[in-house]
N, C-alpha and C positions, 0 to 999 in steps of 0.2 A: 504494500500500500504506500502511495506517495505521502510524504510528510504533510503536505497541505490537506490532502483528503483525510488523513488520520486526525489532524488537529481539528478539522471541521466536525468530524464524527464525535470526537471527544467533547468538544464544546456543546454540541447538540445533546449528547447524553447527559452532560452536567446540567444543562438548562432544564431538561425533562425531570431530572432528579430534584431540582430546586423548585419546580412548579408545583404548588399544592394541588392535591387531587380534588376533583369536584366533590361537594359535600351534600348529602341528604340528611337532614335533621329528622330523626325518627320519633321525636317526642316533643310536640308543641301542643298548646291548647288554644282554642278559639272560643270567644264568648263576647257578648255585648250587653252590659248591664243597662244600657239605655233602651233596650227593647221594651215595648209596652208590658210584656209578661215578665220582664226581669230575667234573672238567672238564679238557679239553685246554688250556684257556686261561681266565683268566690264570695265570701261574706261582704256585705255592704260596709264600706268604710275601710276595707283592707287596702294595703298599698298597691295591689295589682288589680283592684276592682275598677277597671276602666276599659273602654272598647279595645279588644285584642283581636285584630282581624288581619287577613293576609297582607294587605297593603302596608300595614305598620311593620309586620315581620319582614317583608321584602326590603323595605327601606333600610332596616337595621342589618339584616343578614346577608343580602345579596352582595354588597361591597366586600364582604369577608370571604366570598367564594362559595356561599351556600346556594345551590341550584334548585333545591326542592325540599319539601317537608312533608311529614306524615302527621296529621292531626290525631290526637288521642282524646277520647271522650272525656268530658268533665261535667256531665249532666246525666241524671237518671231518667230524664223526661224522654219518652219515646220519640216525639216529634222533633226533638233537638238533633236526632240523627239526620232528619231531612234538612233541618236548618243548616247544619254544617255542610252537607252536600251542596246545598244551594249557594252558600257563601263560597265554597271551594271552587265551584264551577266557574266563578268569575275571575279567578287568578291561577295561572298555570304553575305557580310556585308550589301549590298544594298538589302532591302526586298521589295522596291516599289519605284515608281516614279510617280509624278504628272506632266502631260505634259501641253503643250500650244496649244490649238485648239480654234477656234472661233465658238461657236454655232450660227446657223442662216445663215452661209455661205453655198453656194450651195454644197460644197464638204464635209461638216462637218460629215454627217452620214457615208460616205465612209472612211474618215480619222479616225473617232472614231473606226469603226470596224477594220480597219487595225492595229492600235496600241493596241487595246484591245485584240487582239489575243495573245499578250504577257502577261502572268499573272502578270508580274511586273508593268504593267501600271494600276495605281489605280485611276486615275481621271484627271481632268483638273483644271487649275487655271485661275481665272478671277476677275478683280477688278481694283484698282487704279494703273495700270501698262500698259506700252506700249501705252499710249494715249487713252485707252479705258474707257468707262463709263458704268458700270453695270446698273446704273439707267436708262440711255437713252436706252440701248439695250433691257432692260426688257420690254419696250413698244412695241417691235416688236414681232408679233406672231411667226415668224420663229425662233427667238432666244429662246423663251419659249419652242417651240417644240424641239429645240436642247437640252435644259436642261432636258426635259423629257426623251430623249434618254439616257442621262448620268444616270439618275435615273433608267431607265429600265435595263441598263447594270450593275447595282449594283455598280456604280462608285461614286466618291466624287467630289464635287465642293469645291476647296480651294479658299478663297478670298485673296486679296492682299492689304496690306498697309491700315489698317482700319482708317476711320475717322467717325464722327457722321453720315454723309450722307450715307456712305457705310453700316453702321449698320442698318439704316432705310431701305435701299434697301434689305438687307438680310431678313428682316421681309417680304417684298413683295415677294422675291424669294420663301421663304418657304410657303407663302400663295398660290402662283401659282403652285408650284411643291412640295407638302408636302411629297412626297416619297423620295425627294432628300436629301442625307446626305450632310451637309455643315460644313466645318472646317474654322473657323475664325482665321487667323494667326495674330501674333504680337499684340494682344489686349492690353497687358501692355503698349505698346507705344502710344496707342490712347489717345489723349488729349481731355477730355470731354469739352463741351462748358462751358464758365464761366457765360454766360447770363442766367437768371432764367428760362424763358420759354423753351429755347433751351436745357438747362440742364435737365429739367423735361422730355422733349420728349426723350432725349437720354437715361435717366434712364428707361423710360417706354419701349423703344425699347429693351434694354438689358434684362429687366424682361420678356418681351414677348418671346425673343429668349431662355432665360433660361427655359421657360415652354415647349419648343419644344425639345423632346428627340433626334431628328435627327441632332441637332446643337451642334457642339463641338468647343472648344476654345483652341488654343495653348498658353501656357505660354511660349512665345518666345519673343526675343528682350526685355528682362527684364531690362538690364542695360541701364542707361542714362548718358549723359554727362551734367554736371551742373557746370557752371562757370569754364569751362576748365578742369574739373576733372570728373572721373567716380567713384562715391561712390561704395564701395564693402561691405558695412555693410547691412545686411539683414533688419535692422530696417528702413532704408531709403525706401525700396521697399515694406515693409510689408503692409501698408495701401492699396495699389493698388492690391496686391495679395489677401489680405483678401476680398476685394470687389468682385473679380472674384470667389473666393472660396465660398463665401456666396451665390452667384447667381447660379453657375453651379455645385458646389459640387464635390464629389470625382469621379463621373462616367463620367464626360464630359470634363475634363481638360487633355491636352496632353503636353508632353515635346518636345520642339524644341529649338535647339541652335542658328539657323540661321548662322551656320558656312559656309563660312569663313567671312561673314559680321560682325560676332561678334569679330573677331580678333583685330580690332582697338580699341575696348572697353576693352577687357581683354582676356587673354589666355583661351582656351577651359576649362581647369580644374577649373578655377575660375567661369566661367559662369555656369558650372554644379554644383559646390559646393554650390552656392547661393540657387538654387532651391532645391537641395538635403537637405540643412539645413531646408528650409521652410517646405517641405513635410515630413521630419522626424518628425516634430512636429505634424503632422496629423495622425501619426500611420503607422505601416508597411503595413496594408491592403490598405490604401489610397495611399501610396507611390508606391506600386506595380501597382496599377491601373494607376496612373499618368505616370509612367515611361514605361509601356509596355501594360497592358491589355486594356486600353482605346484606344490606337492607333490601336490595332487589331480590336476593335469594330468599329472604325471610318473608317479605310482604308481597313479592311479585307485582310490584308497581310498574307502570309503564310511563315512558316519556309522553307528555301531553303535546298534542299538535296545536298549532295556532288556530 
Protein backbone atom coordinates (compact mmCIF):
# COMPACT_ATOMS: atom_id res chain seq x y z
CA UNK A 1 0.00 0.00 0.00
CA UNK A 2 1.32 3.47 -0.87
CA UNK A 3 2.11 5.71 2.10
CA UNK A 4 -0.51 8.32 1.08
CA UNK A 5 -3.21 5.67 0.76
CA UNK A 6 -2.23 4.13 4.09
CA UNK A 7 -2.33 7.49 5.87
CA UNK A 8 -5.70 8.30 4.35
CA UNK A 9 -7.11 4.98 5.53
CA UNK A 10 -5.67 5.48 9.00
CA UNK A 11 -7.15 8.98 9.29
CA UNK A 12 -10.52 7.68 8.12
CA UNK A 13 -10.47 4.87 10.66
CA UNK A 14 -9.53 7.29 13.42
CA UNK A 15 -12.35 9.65 12.47
CA UNK A 16 -14.84 6.77 12.58
CA UNK A 17 -13.53 5.70 15.97
CA UNK A 18 -13.94 9.24 17.31
CA UNK A 19 -17.44 9.76 15.87
CA UNK A 20 -20.01 8.98 18.57
CA UNK A 21 -22.53 6.29 17.58
CA UNK A 22 -26.14 7.31 16.93
CA UNK A 23 -28.19 7.11 20.11
CA UNK A 24 -31.63 5.68 20.82
CA UNK A 25 -32.84 6.64 24.28
CA UNK A 26 -34.91 3.66 25.44
CA UNK A 27 -36.53 5.27 28.45
CA UNK A 28 -38.25 8.64 28.36
CA UNK A 29 -41.69 9.70 29.56
CA UNK A 30 -44.24 11.94 27.86
CA UNK A 31 -47.05 13.76 29.63
CA UNK A 32 -48.88 17.09 29.63
CA UNK A 33 -50.30 18.35 32.94
CA UNK A 34 -52.10 21.16 31.09
CA UNK A 35 -54.56 18.72 29.48
CA UNK A 36 -58.19 19.21 30.56
CA UNK A 37 -58.14 15.79 32.23
CA UNK A 38 -54.76 16.39 33.84
CA UNK A 39 -52.35 13.53 34.48
CA UNK A 40 -52.17 10.76 37.08
CA UNK A 41 -48.43 11.37 37.36
CA UNK A 42 -46.23 13.31 38.13
CA UNK A 43 -47.69 14.95 41.25
CA UNK A 44 -48.84 18.52 40.88
CA UNK A 45 -46.21 20.93 42.07
CA UNK A 46 -43.30 18.55 41.54
CA UNK A 47 -40.20 19.86 39.75
CA UNK A 48 -40.95 17.85 36.60
CA UNK A 49 -44.68 18.58 36.44
CA UNK A 50 -44.74 20.57 33.21
CA UNK A 51 -45.41 19.69 29.58
CA UNK A 52 -42.94 16.99 28.56
CA UNK A 53 -43.42 16.39 24.85
CA UNK A 54 -41.34 15.23 21.87
CA UNK A 55 -40.42 18.71 20.64
CA UNK A 56 -38.92 19.60 24.00
CA UNK A 57 -36.97 16.34 24.06
CA UNK A 58 -35.75 16.88 20.50
CA UNK A 59 -34.43 20.38 21.22
CA UNK A 60 -32.48 19.08 24.20
CA UNK A 61 -31.27 15.67 23.00
CA UNK A 62 -30.81 15.88 19.22
CA UNK A 63 -27.76 18.20 19.42
CA UNK A 64 -26.13 15.55 21.63
CA UNK A 65 -26.48 12.86 18.96
CA UNK A 66 -29.78 11.33 20.06
CA UNK A 67 -31.61 10.15 16.93
CA UNK A 68 -34.64 8.50 18.52
CA UNK A 69 -36.42 7.59 21.72
CA UNK A 70 -38.76 4.98 23.12
CA UNK A 71 -41.47 6.35 25.38
CA UNK A 72 -42.28 4.29 28.48
CA UNK A 73 -45.73 4.53 30.03
CA UNK A 74 -46.25 6.77 33.05
CA UNK A 75 -50.03 6.48 33.34
CA UNK A 76 -52.41 3.63 34.24
CA UNK A 77 -55.23 5.20 32.22
CA UNK A 78 -56.16 3.04 29.23
CA UNK A 79 -56.73 5.93 26.82
CA UNK A 80 -53.34 7.40 27.61
CA UNK A 81 -51.93 4.62 25.44
CA UNK A 82 -53.73 6.28 22.55
CA UNK A 83 -52.75 9.76 23.70
CA UNK A 84 -49.05 8.83 23.56
CA UNK A 85 -49.44 7.22 20.14
CA UNK A 86 -51.17 10.35 18.82
CA UNK A 87 -48.45 12.60 20.24
CA UNK A 88 -45.66 10.35 18.94
CA UNK A 89 -47.17 10.30 15.45
CA UNK A 90 -46.31 13.99 15.07
CA UNK A 91 -42.57 13.68 15.71
CA UNK A 92 -40.27 11.07 14.17
CA UNK A 93 -37.84 11.22 17.07
CA UNK A 94 -40.20 8.81 18.87
CA UNK A 95 -39.51 5.38 17.38
CA UNK A 96 -41.64 3.37 19.81
CA UNK A 97 -43.77 3.35 22.91
CA UNK A 98 -44.31 0.83 25.69
CA UNK A 99 -47.85 1.04 26.96
CA UNK A 100 -49.86 0.17 30.03
CA UNK A 101 -52.20 -2.81 29.76
CA UNK A 102 -53.08 -5.52 32.29
CA UNK A 103 -52.64 -9.11 31.12
CA UNK A 104 -55.30 -11.43 32.44
CA UNK A 105 -58.14 -8.92 32.39
CA UNK A 106 -61.17 -9.81 30.22
CA UNK A 107 -60.45 -7.11 27.63
CA UNK A 108 -56.67 -7.57 27.43
CA UNK A 109 -56.57 -9.45 24.11
CA UNK A 110 -58.81 -6.89 22.43
CA UNK A 111 -56.87 -3.95 23.87
CA UNK A 112 -53.53 -5.44 22.85
CA UNK A 113 -54.77 -5.99 19.31
CA UNK A 114 -56.14 -2.45 19.17
CA UNK A 115 -52.91 -0.70 20.12
CA UNK A 116 -50.62 -3.14 18.34
CA UNK A 117 -52.17 -2.08 15.05
CA UNK A 118 -49.94 0.97 15.41
CA UNK A 119 -46.34 -0.08 14.63
CA UNK A 120 -45.05 2.35 17.26
CA UNK A 121 -46.59 0.21 20.01
CA UNK A 122 -43.71 -2.04 21.05
CA UNK A 123 -44.88 -3.66 24.28
CA UNK A 124 -46.29 -3.26 27.77
CA UNK A 125 -44.85 -2.42 31.17
CA UNK A 126 -45.59 -4.32 34.36
CA UNK A 127 -43.88 -4.48 37.72
CA UNK A 128 -43.55 -2.46 40.91
CA UNK A 129 -45.91 0.27 39.78
CA UNK A 130 -49.56 1.29 40.13
CA UNK A 131 -50.01 -1.02 43.12
CA UNK A 132 -49.52 -4.17 41.05
CA UNK A 133 -47.54 -7.28 41.90
CA UNK A 134 -45.98 -9.24 39.07
CA UNK A 135 -45.20 -12.10 41.47
CA UNK A 136 -48.82 -12.43 42.63
CA UNK A 137 -50.31 -12.03 39.17
CA UNK A 138 -47.96 -14.63 37.72
CA UNK A 139 -49.83 -17.26 39.76
CA UNK A 140 -52.96 -16.61 37.66
CA UNK A 141 -53.25 -18.75 34.50
CA UNK A 142 -55.09 -15.98 32.66
CA UNK A 143 -52.21 -13.58 33.37
CA UNK A 144 -49.66 -16.02 31.93
CA UNK A 145 -51.94 -16.49 28.92
CA UNK A 146 -51.87 -12.72 28.45
CA UNK A 147 -48.06 -12.68 28.53
CA UNK A 148 -48.06 -15.38 25.87
CA UNK A 149 -50.19 -13.11 23.69
CA UNK A 150 -47.56 -10.39 24.12
CA UNK A 151 -44.84 -12.85 23.08
CA UNK A 152 -46.87 -14.14 20.11
CA UNK A 153 -47.29 -10.55 18.90
CA UNK A 154 -43.50 -10.06 18.96
CA UNK A 155 -43.82 -7.43 21.66
CA UNK A 156 -41.80 -6.76 24.82
CA UNK A 157 -42.47 -6.86 28.54
CA UNK A 158 -40.74 -3.95 30.29
CA UNK A 159 -40.45 -4.29 34.05
CA UNK A 160 -40.79 -1.40 36.48
CA UNK A 161 -38.63 -0.36 39.42
CA UNK A 162 -36.56 -3.47 40.17
CA UNK A 163 -35.89 -4.97 43.56
CA UNK A 164 -34.59 -8.45 44.42
CA UNK A 165 -38.12 -9.89 44.53
CA UNK A 166 -38.87 -8.56 41.05
CA UNK A 167 -35.62 -10.01 39.69
CA UNK A 168 -36.60 -13.42 41.08
CA UNK A 169 -40.04 -13.04 39.49
CA UNK A 170 -38.54 -12.28 36.07
CA UNK A 171 -36.80 -15.66 36.28
CA UNK A 172 -40.23 -17.24 36.75
CA UNK A 173 -41.73 -15.16 33.93
CA UNK A 174 -39.10 -16.35 31.48
CA UNK A 175 -39.51 -19.92 32.74
CA UNK A 176 -43.23 -19.79 31.98
CA UNK A 177 -43.06 -17.77 28.74
CA UNK A 178 -39.58 -18.40 27.29
CA UNK A 179 -40.44 -16.72 23.97
CA UNK A 180 -41.17 -13.40 25.69
CA UNK A 181 -38.51 -10.71 25.38
CA UNK A 182 -38.07 -8.91 28.71
CA UNK A 183 -36.38 -5.58 29.37
CA UNK A 184 -35.40 -4.89 32.99
CA UNK A 185 -35.35 -1.16 33.59
CA UNK A 186 -33.25 0.87 36.04
CA UNK A 187 -31.17 -2.07 37.26
CA UNK A 188 -28.30 0.20 38.41
CA UNK A 189 -30.74 1.57 41.04
CA UNK A 190 -31.57 -1.86 42.46
CA UNK A 191 -30.07 -2.31 45.91
CA UNK A 192 -28.83 -5.89 46.38
CA UNK A 193 -29.62 -7.56 49.70
CA UNK A 194 -27.00 -7.17 52.40
CA UNK A 195 -27.80 -10.46 54.13
CA UNK A 196 -25.68 -13.40 52.97
CA UNK A 197 -28.26 -15.96 51.83
CA UNK A 198 -30.50 -13.34 50.22
CA UNK A 199 -27.51 -11.84 48.40
CA UNK A 200 -26.48 -15.25 47.10
CA UNK A 201 -30.00 -15.84 45.78
CA UNK A 202 -30.06 -12.41 44.13
CA UNK A 203 -26.73 -13.13 42.44
CA UNK A 204 -27.98 -16.53 41.27
CA UNK A 205 -31.11 -14.93 39.81
CA UNK A 206 -29.07 -12.34 37.91
CA UNK A 207 -26.75 -15.02 36.55
CA UNK A 208 -29.75 -17.06 35.46
CA UNK A 209 -31.22 -14.09 33.61
CA UNK A 210 -27.86 -13.31 32.06
CA UNK A 211 -27.89 -16.82 30.57
CA UNK A 212 -31.22 -16.13 28.82
CA UNK A 213 -30.69 -14.25 25.55
CA UNK A 214 -34.24 -12.86 25.49
CA UNK A 215 -33.58 -10.76 28.63
CA UNK A 216 -32.16 -7.24 28.25
CA UNK A 217 -31.11 -4.68 30.86
CA UNK A 218 -31.39 -0.91 30.73
CA UNK A 219 -28.46 1.01 32.11
CA UNK A 220 -30.82 3.73 33.28
CA UNK A 221 -31.24 5.65 36.53
CA UNK A 222 -27.49 5.42 36.99
CA UNK A 223 -27.09 8.59 39.08
CA UNK A 224 -27.73 8.41 42.82
CA UNK A 225 -28.14 10.97 45.57
CA UNK A 226 -25.70 10.32 48.40
CA UNK A 227 -25.66 12.47 51.55
CA UNK A 228 -27.56 15.21 49.77
CA UNK A 229 -25.38 15.35 46.66
CA UNK A 230 -25.25 13.54 43.33
CA UNK A 231 -21.75 12.34 42.40
CA UNK A 232 -20.85 12.95 38.76
CA UNK A 233 -17.56 11.05 38.74
CA UNK A 234 -17.70 7.80 36.77
CA UNK A 235 -15.44 6.14 39.33
CA UNK A 236 -18.28 6.23 41.86
CA UNK A 237 -20.63 4.28 39.55
CA UNK A 238 -18.11 2.03 37.84
CA UNK A 239 -18.36 -0.98 40.21
CA UNK A 240 -22.12 -1.34 39.63
CA UNK A 241 -21.74 -0.81 35.88
CA UNK A 242 -18.89 -3.34 35.75
CA UNK A 243 -21.06 -5.91 37.51
CA UNK A 244 -23.82 -5.59 34.90
CA UNK A 245 -21.33 -5.51 32.02
CA UNK A 246 -19.66 -8.68 33.27
CA UNK A 247 -23.05 -10.42 33.49
CA UNK A 248 -24.91 -9.25 30.39
CA UNK A 249 -22.11 -8.17 28.06
CA UNK A 250 -22.15 -5.93 25.05
CA UNK A 251 -25.21 -7.47 23.36
CA UNK A 252 -27.82 -7.08 26.10
CA UNK A 253 -27.39 -3.61 27.64
CA UNK A 254 -29.50 -0.63 26.54
CA UNK A 255 -29.25 3.12 27.04
CA UNK A 256 -32.08 4.87 28.87
CA UNK A 257 -32.03 8.32 30.43
CA UNK A 258 -35.32 8.15 32.39
CA UNK A 259 -35.96 11.73 31.29
CA UNK A 260 -37.48 13.86 32.78
CA UNK A 261 -37.16 11.91 36.06
CA UNK A 262 -33.43 12.38 35.60
CA UNK A 263 -33.66 16.19 35.71
CA UNK A 264 -33.58 16.52 39.54
CA UNK A 265 -30.34 14.52 39.53
CA UNK A 266 -28.50 16.21 36.66
CA UNK A 267 -29.10 17.83 33.26
CA UNK A 268 -29.60 15.46 30.33
CA UNK A 269 -26.13 16.07 28.89
CA UNK A 270 -24.52 15.06 32.19
CA UNK A 271 -26.59 11.86 32.41
CA UNK A 272 -25.58 10.97 28.87
CA UNK A 273 -21.93 11.94 29.28
CA UNK A 274 -21.45 9.57 32.21
CA UNK A 275 -22.50 6.43 30.32
CA UNK A 276 -20.80 7.70 27.16
CA UNK A 277 -17.54 7.81 29.06
CA UNK A 278 -18.06 4.32 30.45
CA UNK A 279 -18.91 2.68 27.13
CA UNK A 280 -16.20 4.55 25.26
CA UNK A 281 -13.84 2.47 27.36
CA UNK A 282 -15.45 -0.71 25.99
CA UNK A 283 -14.67 0.15 22.38
CA UNK A 284 -16.62 1.65 19.50
CA UNK A 285 -18.40 -1.61 18.59
CA UNK A 286 -19.73 -2.13 22.12
CA UNK A 287 -20.76 1.53 22.38
CA UNK A 288 -22.67 1.32 19.09
CA UNK A 289 -24.57 -1.71 20.39
CA UNK A 290 -25.38 -0.11 23.73
CA UNK A 291 -26.58 3.16 22.26
CA UNK A 292 -28.63 1.82 19.32
CA UNK A 293 -28.26 -1.71 17.95
CA UNK A 294 -29.30 -3.54 21.12
CA UNK A 295 -32.44 -1.43 21.43
CA UNK A 296 -33.46 -2.48 17.93
CA UNK A 297 -32.95 -6.14 18.85
CA UNK A 298 -34.96 -5.75 22.05
CA UNK A 299 -37.82 -3.55 20.85
CA UNK A 300 -37.70 -4.19 17.10
CA UNK A 301 -38.39 -0.55 16.37
CA UNK A 302 -38.10 0.72 12.81
CA UNK A 303 -36.77 3.93 11.36
CA UNK A 304 -39.64 6.28 10.64
CA UNK A 305 -40.08 7.69 7.18
CA UNK A 306 -40.94 11.29 6.50
